[in-house]
BAVEX-403453 format. One record per residue (C-alpha): x, y, z. Coordinates in steps of 0.02 Angstrom, whole numbers, plus 50000, padded with zeros to 5 digits. Layout:
BEGIN
{px = X | py = Y | pz = Z}
...
This chain:
BEGIN
{px = 51840 | py = 49081 | pz = 50264}
{px = 51887 | py = 49005 | pz = 50430}
{px = 52070 | py = 48966 | pz = 50460}
{px = 52131 | py = 48792 | pz = 50510}
{px = 52071 | py = 48754 | pz = 50686}
{px = 51940 | py = 48893 | pz = 50683}
{px = 51759 | py = 48832 | pz = 50680}
{px = 51681 | py = 49002 | pz = 50644}
{px = 51655 | py = 49069 | pz = 50468}
{px = 51586 | py = 49228 | pz = 50392}
{px = 51406 | py = 49199 | pz = 50339}
{px = 51418 | py = 49324 | pz = 50195}
{px = 51564 | py = 49226 | pz = 50122}
{px = 51483 | py = 49058 | pz = 50153}
{px = 51321 | py = 49099 | pz = 50060}
{px = 51334 | py = 49085 | pz = 49871}
{px = 51187 | py = 49145 | pz = 49765}
{px = 51181 | py = 49080 | pz = 49586}
{px = 51062 | py = 49108 | pz = 49441}
{px = 51049 | py = 48953 | pz = 49330}
{px = 50970 | py = 48906 | pz = 49165}
{px = 50959 | py = 48744 | pz = 49066}
{px = 51101 | py = 48687 | pz = 48954}
{px = 51137 | py = 48532 | pz = 48850}
{px = 51171 | py = 48416 | pz = 48997}
{px = 51129 | py = 48502 | pz = 49162}
{px = 51088 | py = 48677 | pz = 49225}
{px = 51231 | py = 48800 | pz = 49205}
{px = 51269 | py = 48952 | pz = 49311}
{px = 51250 | py = 49118 | pz = 49221}
{px = 51293 | py = 49227 | pz = 49371}
{px = 51354 | py = 49203 | pz = 49549}
{px = 51366 | py = 49327 | pz = 49692}
{px = 51368 | py = 49344 | pz = 49881}
{px = 51238 | py = 49429 | pz = 49992}
{px = 51264 | py = 49602 | pz = 50064}
{px = 51187 | py = 49557 | pz = 50232}
{px = 51152 | py = 49396 | pz = 50326}
{px = 51115 | py = 49465 | pz = 50500}
{px = 50926 | py = 49438 | pz = 50488}
{px = 50960 | py = 49252 | pz = 50465}
{px = 51119 | py = 49216 | pz = 50562}
{px = 51123 | py = 49357 | pz = 50690}
{px = 51206 | py = 49526 | pz = 50707}
{px = 51383 | py = 49457 | pz = 50700}
{px = 51347 | py = 49370 | pz = 50535}
{px = 51447 | py = 49220 | pz = 50592}
{px = 51411 | py = 49034 | pz = 50579}
{px = 51490 | py = 48919 | pz = 50707}
{px = 51530 | py = 48735 | pz = 50688}
{px = 51598 | py = 48709 | pz = 50512}
{px = 51756 | py = 48712 | pz = 50406}
{px = 51742 | py = 48745 | pz = 50220}
{px = 51556 | py = 48784 | pz = 50234}
{px = 51466 | py = 48827 | pz = 50072}
{px = 51280 | py = 48870 | pz = 50072}
{px = 51227 | py = 48875 | pz = 49891}
{px = 51059 | py = 48951 | pz = 49845}
{px = 51013 | py = 48919 | pz = 49664}
{px = 50874 | py = 49009 | pz = 49571}
{px = 50807 | py = 48971 | pz = 49398}
{px = 50833 | py = 49123 | pz = 49287}
{px = 50653 | py = 49139 | pz = 49226}
{px = 50541 | py = 49095 | pz = 49374}
{px = 50665 | py = 49094 | pz = 49520}
{px = 50631 | py = 48912 | pz = 49564}
{px = 50744 | py = 48895 | pz = 49718}
{px = 50858 | py = 48760 | pz = 49784}
{px = 50964 | py = 48748 | pz = 49942}
{px = 51123 | py = 48645 | pz = 49947}
{px = 51239 | py = 48641 | pz = 50099}
{px = 51414 | py = 48568 | pz = 50096}
{px = 51565 | py = 48575 | pz = 50212}
{px = 51735 | py = 48493 | pz = 50240}
{px = 51715 | py = 48460 | pz = 50426}
{px = 51582 | py = 48483 | pz = 50560}
{px = 51609 | py = 48519 | pz = 50744}
{px = 51559 | py = 48381 | pz = 50862}
{px = 51443 | py = 48440 | pz = 51000}
{px = 51526 | py = 48461 | pz = 51169}
{px = 51405 | py = 48496 | pz = 51312}
{px = 51304 | py = 48650 | pz = 51267}
{px = 51420 | py = 48698 | pz = 51124}
{px = 51345 | py = 48636 | pz = 50961}
{px = 51361 | py = 48688 | pz = 50779}
{px = 51227 | py = 48798 | pz = 50704}
{px = 51089 | py = 48698 | pz = 50623}
{px = 51103 | py = 48784 | pz = 50454}
{px = 50963 | py = 48687 | pz = 50371}
{px = 50840 | py = 48721 | pz = 50512}
{px = 50887 | py = 48905 | pz = 50513}
{px = 50863 | py = 48928 | pz = 50326}
{px = 50697 | py = 48833 | pz = 50319}
{px = 50614 | py = 48985 | pz = 50398}
{px = 50671 | py = 49094 | pz = 50252}
{px = 50644 | py = 48982 | pz = 50100}
{px = 50492 | py = 48898 | pz = 50025}
{px = 50474 | py = 48711 | pz = 50050}
{px = 50511 | py = 48675 | pz = 49867}
{px = 50691 | py = 48731 | pz = 49896}
{px = 50725 | py = 48579 | pz = 50004}
{px = 50721 | py = 48448 | pz = 49865}
{px = 50875 | py = 48349 | pz = 49816}
{px = 50999 | py = 48422 | pz = 49693}
{px = 50965 | py = 48288 | pz = 49558}
{px = 50778 | py = 48321 | pz = 49570}
{px = 50807 | py = 48509 | pz = 49556}
{px = 50921 | py = 48493 | pz = 49406}
{px = 50797 | py = 48379 | pz = 49321}
{px = 50655 | py = 48502 | pz = 49354}
{px = 50755 | py = 48647 | pz = 49280}
{px = 50811 | py = 48546 | pz = 49129}
{px = 50643 | py = 48468 | pz = 49088}
{px = 50515 | py = 48599 | pz = 49143}
{px = 50374 | py = 48579 | pz = 49018}
{px = 50312 | py = 48758 | pz = 49017}
{px = 50479 | py = 48850 | pz = 49019}
{px = 50480 | py = 48879 | pz = 48831}
{px = 50313 | py = 48970 | pz = 48839}
{px = 50348 | py = 49063 | pz = 49001}
{px = 50309 | py = 49248 | pz = 49003}
{px = 50322 | py = 49354 | pz = 49161}
{px = 50156 | py = 49371 | pz = 49255}
{px = 50055 | py = 49531 | pz = 49240}
{px = 50067 | py = 49646 | pz = 49091}
{px = 50212 | py = 49722 | pz = 48996}
{px = 50227 | py = 49906 | pz = 49046}
{px = 50398 | py = 49957 | pz = 48980}
{px = 50539 | py = 49893 | pz = 48870}
{px = 50709 | py = 49966 | pz = 48831}
{px = 50879 | py = 49925 | pz = 48757}
{px = 51041 | py = 49952 | pz = 48852}
{px = 51212 | py = 49911 | pz = 48780}
{px = 51132 | py = 49811 | pz = 48642}
{px = 51030 | py = 49701 | pz = 48761}
{px = 50841 | py = 49700 | pz = 48772}
{px = 50746 | py = 49717 | pz = 48937}
{px = 50563 | py = 49719 | pz = 48987}
{px = 50469 | py = 49774 | pz = 49143}
{px = 50310 | py = 49681 | pz = 49189}
{px = 50185 | py = 49735 | pz = 49323}
{px = 50055 | py = 49627 | pz = 49410}
{px = 49942 | py = 49628 | pz = 49561}
{px = 49995 | py = 49528 | pz = 49713}
{px = 49820 | py = 49453 | pz = 49709}
{px = 49877 | py = 49358 | pz = 49552}
{px = 49939 | py = 49184 | pz = 49606}
{px = 50074 | py = 49185 | pz = 49470}
{px = 50144 | py = 49352 | pz = 49535}
{px = 50135 | py = 49289 | pz = 49713}
{px = 50227 | py = 49128 | pz = 49673}
{px = 50378 | py = 49218 | pz = 49598}
{px = 50380 | py = 49348 | pz = 49736}
{px = 50377 | py = 49211 | pz = 49870}
{px = 50530 | py = 49135 | pz = 49790}
{px = 50617 | py = 49304 | pz = 49787}
{px = 50577 | py = 49351 | pz = 49967}
{px = 50745 | py = 49293 | pz = 50034}
{px = 50831 | py = 49428 | pz = 49930}
{px = 50748 | py = 49560 | pz = 50039}
{px = 50841 | py = 49498 | pz = 50193}
{px = 51004 | py = 49474 | pz = 50099}
{px = 51013 | py = 49642 | pz = 50007}
{px = 50893 | py = 49769 | pz = 50084}
{px = 50951 | py = 49831 | pz = 50254}
{px = 50812 | py = 49817 | pz = 50383}
{px = 50700 | py = 49747 | pz = 50245}
{px = 50563 | py = 49625 | pz = 50292}
{px = 50481 | py = 49498 | pz = 50177}
{px = 50300 | py = 49530 | pz = 50130}
{px = 50156 | py = 49429 | pz = 50201}
{px = 50072 | py = 49356 | pz = 50048}
{px = 49933 | py = 49255 | pz = 50129}
{px = 49826 | py = 49407 | pz = 50173}
{px = 49646 | py = 49424 | pz = 50110}
{px = 49629 | py = 49462 | pz = 49925}
{px = 49566 | py = 49639 | pz = 49958}
{px = 49730 | py = 49679 | pz = 50047}
{px = 49837 | py = 49595 | pz = 49914}
{px = 49754 | py = 49703 | pz = 49781}
{px = 49838 | py = 49854 | pz = 49859}
{px = 50008 | py = 49784 | pz = 49806}
{px = 50086 | py = 49791 | pz = 49633}
{px = 50246 | py = 49697 | pz = 49592}
{px = 50362 | py = 49754 | pz = 49452}
{px = 50480 | py = 49625 | pz = 49377}
{px = 50629 | py = 49673 | pz = 49269}
{px = 50680 | py = 49539 | pz = 49144}
{px = 50812 | py = 49525 | pz = 49009}
{px = 50761 | py = 49440 | pz = 48848}
{px = 50897 | py = 49316 | pz = 48801}
{px = 50923 | py = 49186 | pz = 48668}
{px = 50857 | py = 49022 | pz = 48742}
{px = 51005 | py = 48908 | pz = 48779}
{px = 50903 | py = 48753 | pz = 48731}
{px = 50746 | py = 48729 | pz = 48625}
{px = 50640 | py = 48703 | pz = 48781}
{px = 50714 | py = 48844 | pz = 48887}
{px = 50638 | py = 49014 | pz = 48925}
{px = 50694 | py = 49174 | pz = 48840}
{px = 50676 | py = 49273 | pz = 49003}
{px = 50808 | py = 49300 | pz = 49137}
{px = 50769 | py = 49398 | pz = 49296}
{px = 50860 | py = 49563 | pz = 49330}
{px = 50768 | py = 49634 | pz = 49482}
{px = 50600 | py = 49684 | pz = 49552}
{px = 50507 | py = 49813 | pz = 49655}
{px = 50347 | py = 49813 | pz = 49757}
{px = 50226 | py = 49957 | pz = 49783}
{px = 50068 | py = 49975 | pz = 49886}
{px = 49926 | py = 50098 | pz = 49895}
{px = 49906 | py = 50193 | pz = 50059}
{px = 49732 | py = 50265 | pz = 50077}
{px = 49733 | py = 50455 | pz = 50089}
{px = 49592 | py = 50551 | pz = 50170}
{px = 49541 | py = 50705 | pz = 50072}
{px = 49422 | py = 50832 | pz = 50146}
{px = 49296 | py = 50901 | pz = 50022}
{px = 49280 | py = 51086 | pz = 50059}
{px = 49189 | py = 51130 | pz = 49899}
{px = 49015 | py = 51100 | pz = 49968}
{px = 48918 | py = 51124 | pz = 50127}
{px = 48894 | py = 50967 | pz = 50234}
{px = 48740 | py = 50868 | pz = 50182}
{px = 48647 | py = 50720 | pz = 50251}
{px = 48689 | py = 50568 | pz = 50143}
{px = 48552 | py = 50446 | pz = 50097}
{px = 48662 | py = 50306 | pz = 50032}
{px = 48603 | py = 50128 | pz = 50011}
{px = 48644 | py = 50004 | pz = 50147}
{px = 48749 | py = 49903 | pz = 50138}
{px = 48864 | py = 50014 | pz = 50036}
{px = 48925 | py = 49944 | pz = 49869}
{px = 49093 | py = 49856 | pz = 49872}
{px = 49240 | py = 49972 | pz = 49841}
{px = 49406 | py = 49905 | pz = 49775}
{px = 49574 | py = 49980 | pz = 49827}
{px = 49604 | py = 50053 | pz = 49654}
{px = 49447 | py = 50159 | pz = 49670}
{px = 49506 | py = 50254 | pz = 49824}
{px = 49623 | py = 50406 | pz = 49832}
{px = 49793 | py = 50349 | pz = 49892}
{px = 49978 | py = 50380 | pz = 49906}
{px = 50081 | py = 50253 | pz = 49811}
{px = 50230 | py = 50193 | pz = 49913}
{px = 50381 | py = 50099 | pz = 49850}
{px = 50414 | py = 49964 | pz = 49980}
{px = 50553 | py = 49856 | pz = 49907}
{px = 50670 | py = 49896 | pz = 49764}
{px = 50809 | py = 49779 | pz = 49709}
{px = 50919 | py = 49756 | pz = 49556}
{px = 51023 | py = 49598 | pz = 49573}
{px = 51212 | py = 49630 | pz = 49590}
{px = 51262 | py = 49561 | pz = 49418}
{px = 51150 | py = 49693 | pz = 49336}
{px = 51187 | py = 49843 | pz = 49445}
{px = 51267 | py = 49997 | pz = 49369}
{px = 51180 | py = 49979 | pz = 49201}
{px = 51031 | py = 50097 | pz = 49222}
{px = 50899 | py = 49966 | pz = 49265}
{px = 50857 | py = 50052 | pz = 49429}
{px = 50822 | py = 50215 | pz = 49338}
{px = 50709 | py = 50128 | pz = 49213}
{px = 50616 | py = 50038 | pz = 49352}
{px = 50590 | py = 50196 | pz = 49456}
{px = 50530 | py = 50301 | pz = 49309}
{px = 50411 | py = 50161 | pz = 49259}
{px = 50336 | py = 50164 | pz = 49434}
{px = 50326 | py = 50354 | pz = 49430}
{px = 50236 | py = 50348 | pz = 49262}
{px = 50110 | py = 50223 | pz = 49333}
{px = 50075 | py = 50344 | pz = 49476}
{px = 50066 | py = 50492 | pz = 49356}
{px = 49940 | py = 50404 | pz = 49244}
{px = 49828 | py = 50345 | pz = 49389}
{px = 49700 | py = 50478 | pz = 49432}
{px = 49674 | py = 50404 | pz = 49606}
{px = 49858 | py = 50417 | pz = 49655}
{px = 49894 | py = 50583 | pz = 49740}
{px = 50082 | py = 50566 | pz = 49761}
{px = 50225 | py = 50441 | pz = 49753}
{px = 50324 | py = 50409 | pz = 49912}
{px = 50458 | py = 50288 | pz = 49970}
{px = 50460 | py = 50184 | pz = 50128}
{px = 50623 | py = 50210 | pz = 50224}
{px = 50743 | py = 50237 | pz = 50077}
{px = 50930 | py = 50206 | pz = 50098}
{px = 51067 | py = 50320 | pz = 50031}
{px = 51091 | py = 50224 | pz = 49868}
{px = 50906 | py = 50234 | pz = 49827}
{px = 50901 | py = 50419 | pz = 49876}
{px = 51037 | py = 50454 | pz = 49748}
{px = 50946 | py = 50356 | pz = 49613}
{px = 50781 | py = 50440 | pz = 49653}
{px = 50857 | py = 50614 | pz = 49656}
{px = 50937 | py = 50582 | pz = 49487}
{px = 50775 | py = 50520 | pz = 49410}
{px = 50665 | py = 50657 | pz = 49482}
{px = 50790 | py = 50790 | pz = 49432}
{px = 50780 | py = 50737 | pz = 49250}
{px = 50590 | py = 50727 | pz = 49260}
{px = 50568 | py = 50902 | pz = 49332}
{px = 50711 | py = 51000 | pz = 49253}
{px = 50623 | py = 51023 | pz = 49084}
{px = 50472 | py = 51095 | pz = 49176}
{px = 50580 | py = 51212 | pz = 49280}
{px = 50668 | py = 51273 | pz = 49123}
{px = 50504 | py = 51293 | pz = 49027}
{px = 50434 | py = 51405 | pz = 49164}
{px = 50600 | py = 51496 | pz = 49190}
{px = 50608 | py = 51452 | pz = 49375}
{px = 50744 | py = 51549 | pz = 49466}
{px = 50774 | py = 51647 | pz = 49624}
{px = 50729 | py = 51832 | pz = 49619}
{px = 50888 | py = 51918 | pz = 49681}
{px = 50795 | py = 52075 | pz = 49735}
{px = 50637 | py = 52022 | pz = 49829}
{px = 50637 | py = 52185 | pz = 49930}
{px = 50644 | py = 52305 | pz = 49784}
{px = 50460 | py = 52353 | pz = 49810}
{px = 50488 | py = 52389 | pz = 49996}
{px = 50573 | py = 52528 | pz = 50089}
{px = 50702 | py = 52482 | pz = 50221}
{px = 50577 | py = 52510 | pz = 50361}
{px = 50446 | py = 52401 | pz = 50278}
{px = 50556 | py = 52251 | pz = 50246}
{px = 50488 | py = 52099 | pz = 50337}
{px = 50596 | py = 51997 | pz = 50454}
{px = 50543 | py = 51830 | pz = 50380}
{px = 50612 | py = 51753 | pz = 50221}
{px = 50505 | py = 51826 | pz = 50078}
{px = 50476 | py = 51655 | pz = 50000}
{px = 50332 | py = 51704 | pz = 49887}
{px = 50432 | py = 51845 | pz = 49807}
{px = 50592 | py = 51742 | pz = 49793}
{px = 50513 | py = 51597 | pz = 49698}
{px = 50341 | py = 51569 | pz = 49617}
{px = 50266 | py = 51463 | pz = 49756}
{px = 50094 | py = 51440 | pz = 49675}
{px = 50169 | py = 51379 | pz = 49511}
{px = 50289 | py = 51263 | pz = 49603}
{px = 50146 | py = 51191 | pz = 49705}
{px = 50050 | py = 51156 | pz = 49545}
{px = 50203 | py = 51071 | pz = 49468}
{px = 50229 | py = 50964 | pz = 49622}
{px = 50050 | py = 50904 | pz = 49630}
{px = 50038 | py = 50874 | pz = 49443}
{px = 50195 | py = 50765 | pz = 49444}
{px = 50139 | py = 50683 | pz = 49608}
{px = 50305 | py = 50705 | pz = 49697}
{px = 50302 | py = 50715 | pz = 49887}
{px = 50337 | py = 50887 | pz = 49963}
{px = 50504 | py = 50846 | pz = 50043}
{px = 50571 | py = 50762 | pz = 49887}
{px = 50510 | py = 50904 | pz = 49777}
{px = 50600 | py = 51028 | pz = 49892}
{px = 50763 | py = 50932 | pz = 49870}
{px = 50750 | py = 50933 | pz = 49681}
{px = 50700 | py = 51117 | pz = 49676}
{px = 50845 | py = 51167 | pz = 49789}
{px = 50965 | py = 51066 | pz = 49682}
{px = 50900 | py = 51146 | pz = 49522}
{px = 50907 | py = 51324 | pz = 49593}
{px = 51085 | py = 51294 | pz = 49654}
{px = 51132 | py = 51236 | pz = 49479}
{px = 51067 | py = 51400 | pz = 49406}
{px = 51196 | py = 51498 | pz = 49506}
{px = 51370 | py = 51503 | pz = 49426}
{px = 51493 | py = 51389 | pz = 49515}
{px = 51611 | py = 51533 | pz = 49557}
{px = 51471 | py = 51613 | pz = 49660}
{px = 51439 | py = 51456 | pz = 49761}
{px = 51533 | py = 51379 | pz = 49906}
{px = 51603 | py = 51246 | pz = 49788}
{px = 51682 | py = 51385 | pz = 49684}
{px = 51759 | py = 51474 | pz = 49833}
{px = 51621 | py = 51597 | pz = 49878}
{px = 51660 | py = 51692 | pz = 50037}
{px = 51523 | py = 51636 | pz = 50157}
{px = 51578 | py = 51755 | pz = 50294}
{px = 51564 | py = 51905 | pz = 50178}
{px = 51396 | py = 51841 | pz = 50121}
{px = 51332 | py = 51830 | pz = 50299}
{px = 51390 | py = 52007 | pz = 50336}
{px = 51324 | py = 52095 | pz = 50181}
{px = 51173 | py = 51979 | pz = 50157}
{px = 51053 | py = 52039 | pz = 50022}
{px = 51150 | py = 52202 | pz = 50001}
{px = 51296 | py = 52115 | pz = 49917}
{px = 51332 | py = 52190 | pz = 49745}
{px = 51333 | py = 52041 | pz = 49628}
{px = 51157 | py = 51976 | pz = 49585}
{px = 51222 | py = 51796 | pz = 49579}
{px = 51292 | py = 51819 | pz = 49754}
{px = 51122 | py = 51882 | pz = 49809}
{px = 51038 | py = 51731 | pz = 49731}
{px = 51159 | py = 51619 | pz = 49824}
{px = 51124 | py = 51709 | pz = 49988}
{px = 50937 | py = 51687 | pz = 49964}
{px = 50962 | py = 51506 | pz = 49912}
{px = 51045 | py = 51470 | pz = 50078}
{px = 50906 | py = 51562 | pz = 50169}
{px = 50773 | py = 51456 | pz = 50082}
{px = 50862 | py = 51296 | pz = 50132}
{px = 50885 | py = 51357 | pz = 50310}
{px = 50700 | py = 51399 | pz = 50318}
{px = 50651 | py = 51222 | pz = 50266}
{px = 50774 | py = 51142 | pz = 50387}
{px = 50717 | py = 51251 | pz = 50530}
{px = 50535 | py = 51205 | pz = 50501}
{px = 50581 | py = 51020 | pz = 50500}
{px = 50690 | py = 51027 | pz = 50656}
{px = 50610 | py = 51170 | pz = 50750}
{px = 50574 | py = 51072 | pz = 50909}
{px = 50757 | py = 51028 | pz = 50927}
{px = 50829 | py = 51194 | pz = 50872}
{px = 50727 | py = 51303 | pz = 50990}
{px = 50810 | py = 51214 | pz = 51135}
{px = 50980 | py = 51284 | pz = 51081}
{px = 51053 | py = 51454 | pz = 51114}
{px = 51034 | py = 51574 | pz = 50968}
{px = 51219 | py = 51568 | pz = 50924}
{px = 51221 | py = 51377 | pz = 50928}
{px = 51061 | py = 51373 | pz = 50826}
{px = 51137 | py = 51483 | pz = 50690}
{px = 51298 | py = 51383 | pz = 50689}
{px = 51205 | py = 51217 | pz = 50674}
{px = 51098 | py = 51281 | pz = 50530}
{px = 51249 | py = 51349 | pz = 50437}
{px = 51340 | py = 51184 | pz = 50457}
{px = 51190 | py = 51084 | pz = 50397}
{px = 51158 | py = 51195 | pz = 50246}
{px = 51340 | py = 51174 | pz = 50194}
{px = 51325 | py = 50985 | pz = 50212}
{px = 51165 | py = 50983 | pz = 50110}
{px = 51246 | py = 51090 | pz = 49977}
{px = 51396 | py = 50972 | pz = 49965}
{px = 51275 | py = 50829 | pz = 49931}
{px = 51188 | py = 50928 | pz = 49795}
{px = 51354 | py = 50977 | pz = 49717}
{px = 51406 | py = 50795 | pz = 49702}
{px = 51244 | py = 50753 | pz = 49611}
{px = 51255 | py = 50906 | pz = 49499}
{px = 51429 | py = 50855 | pz = 49442}
{px = 51360 | py = 50685 | pz = 49392}
{px = 51216 | py = 50767 | pz = 49299}
{px = 51332 | py = 50885 | pz = 49204}
{px = 51450 | py = 50743 | pz = 49158}
{px = 51305 | py = 50637 | pz = 49098}
{px = 51233 | py = 50779 | pz = 48993}
{px = 51402 | py = 50809 | pz = 48912}
{px = 51420 | py = 50623 | pz = 48876}
{px = 51247 | py = 50615 | pz = 48796}
{px = 51282 | py = 50770 | pz = 48692}
{px = 51446 | py = 50695 | pz = 48631}
{px = 51357 | py = 50534 | pz = 48584}
{px = 51221 | py = 50630 | pz = 48493}
{px = 51352 | py = 50730 | pz = 48399}
{px = 51445 | py = 50571 | pz = 48348}
{px = 51284 | py = 50487 | pz = 48290}
{px = 51229 | py = 50641 | pz = 48192}
{px = 51399 | py = 50643 | pz = 48107}
{px = 51383 | py = 50458 | pz = 48070}
{px = 51208 | py = 50485 | pz = 48000}
{px = 51270 | py = 50628 | pz = 47891}
{px = 51412 | py = 50520 | pz = 47826}
{px = 51292 | py = 50379 | pz = 47785}
{px = 51171 | py = 50496 | pz = 47694}
{px = 51314 | py = 50576 | pz = 47598}
{px = 51370 | py = 50403 | pz = 47547}
{px = 51193 | py = 50365 | pz = 47487}
{px = 51189 | py = 50525 | pz = 47384}
{px = 51349 | py = 50478 | pz = 47292}
{px = 51303 | py = 50296 | pz = 47263}
{px = 51305 | py = 50246 | pz = 47078}
{px = 51131 | py = 50240 | pz = 47007}
{px = 51077 | py = 50412 | pz = 47062}
{px = 51045 | py = 50502 | pz = 47228}
{px = 50894 | py = 50485 | pz = 47339}
{px = 50783 | py = 50631 | pz = 47376}
{px = 50780 | py = 50685 | pz = 47558}
{px = 50604 | py = 50622 | pz = 47585}
{px = 50638 | py = 50460 | pz = 47492}
{px = 50798 | py = 50407 | pz = 47576}
{px = 50795 | py = 50252 | pz = 47682}
{px = 50787 | py = 50307 | pz = 47864}
{px = 50918 | py = 50234 | pz = 47979}
{px = 50872 | py = 50232 | pz = 48162}
{px = 51003 | py = 50286 | pz = 48287}
{px = 50963 | py = 50277 | pz = 48473}
{px = 51052 | py = 50348 | pz = 48623}
{px = 51068 | py = 50215 | pz = 48756}
{px = 51058 | py = 50252 | pz = 48940}
{px = 51220 | py = 50192 | pz = 49018}
{px = 51170 | py = 50241 | pz = 49193}
{px = 51142 | py = 50101 | pz = 49289}
{px = 50423 | py = 50268 | pz = 50341}
{px = 50346 | py = 50391 | pz = 50258}
{px = 50414 | py = 50519 | pz = 50140}
{px = 50405 | py = 50659 | pz = 50265}
{px = 50498 | py = 50554 | pz = 50393}
{px = 50645 | py = 50531 | pz = 50275}
{px = 50695 | py = 50714 | pz = 50292}
{px = 50875 | py = 50746 | pz = 50341}
{px = 50907 | py = 50812 | pz = 50514}
{px = 51011 | py = 50964 | pz = 50553}
{px = 51164 | py = 50855 | pz = 50577}
{px = 51165 | py = 50748 | pz = 50419}
{px = 51207 | py = 50762 | pz = 50235}
{px = 51105 | py = 50715 | pz = 50085}
{px = 51181 | py = 50558 | pz = 50010}
{px = 51322 | py = 50579 | pz = 49885}
{px = 51355 | py = 50482 | pz = 49726}
């Protein structure tokens, strides 16, 4: 906050976001946090001039995000010539709905006495529910053409500017046909109502997705003259082949780190998987945090399939060739089963670049650590001996690096061909190492998580055995195995642009956890 005599304050510190719900006398705050960004509202410097002790409090009702703006300060700068304090109210009016400008007593009364709060349910339909750390959560999905969905999203729009870098609020007054392309997913916690008239729902986060029409050429038949009726029958967005893109994705700060993002992403992926018109799921301009979450989720979706089909790198792709016949290109189709992998990618509707990342990560994990760079593998020796190196795991690692280089070269060919051959090789080697370091960081997290889940499962199995043994020795006779009362034990999850344009360049790393 500004020091004495300084009229400039940090906008991120000045803005207080609070989630409120009714209580016995007046609304109480259940969580409070600051924004991550304020530059879209207050400029690149994220500074507000003209106040001392400035507090900009944005309140939101827990169930329907009814907003309220309250501005307070200790002292305000008196205008001198062209130097005037920032008009905070005027600035924020462009980012908040008109209902946020009511007086504080009116807002508190509305929250306390809202007639329909007790019967409130999130708009749309319930698509997923789960329990984490003993607390119950639900995910609801609805079309943006639904006025109830649109009303809550309009109230949440300011979060996009405050937490999603370079994010832009959606335009929700488009024609209905356009709005039908959008689906909004709301994550809610089910809580004990604090008062008899209060809602049992409290918002956790939300995501938006939209359908992007995808042209598909039909090559199965010869071209024919169509004799369709005119005008053509009306076609709705859901009837057309499309890519599904995740546009906005936000878990509010008080709920981050508890696995809600993973549940939300996998719910969206399942919706895409179940929709016959969706060809693949993509993400619009993902940041590093979302990349890590997405990689984690997709890895756990695809790994069982890779294991089922025994996917691995063939360490001896040239064994059927003589030395003179060996091709100069990377023998991709003999290193990995490209047709099978293509079928897996399309069936799980994962975009090509993202699928390549997950496949590369999985294949790296199949090589023992001691034979990888992270385990001290001698890269220089590898580059000299190449596929003639003795150890089959070393050969797999050599070919793994070649497969990654091949993908990176294809993506950055226009830039790389401008370099000298030696610089080109050096740049590719450097980038592959950087990519590998990113994968290694994620693989460590995956291994730790698997060990944690196995330990939990072992503890719960031991607990179940102890309980059943206790039942069998209870006075009055033992229960037969099929007649015993079943006790349910669950393992809780404690985790908390176009797709092709999100590819890393030859100078960057994949994000690390």
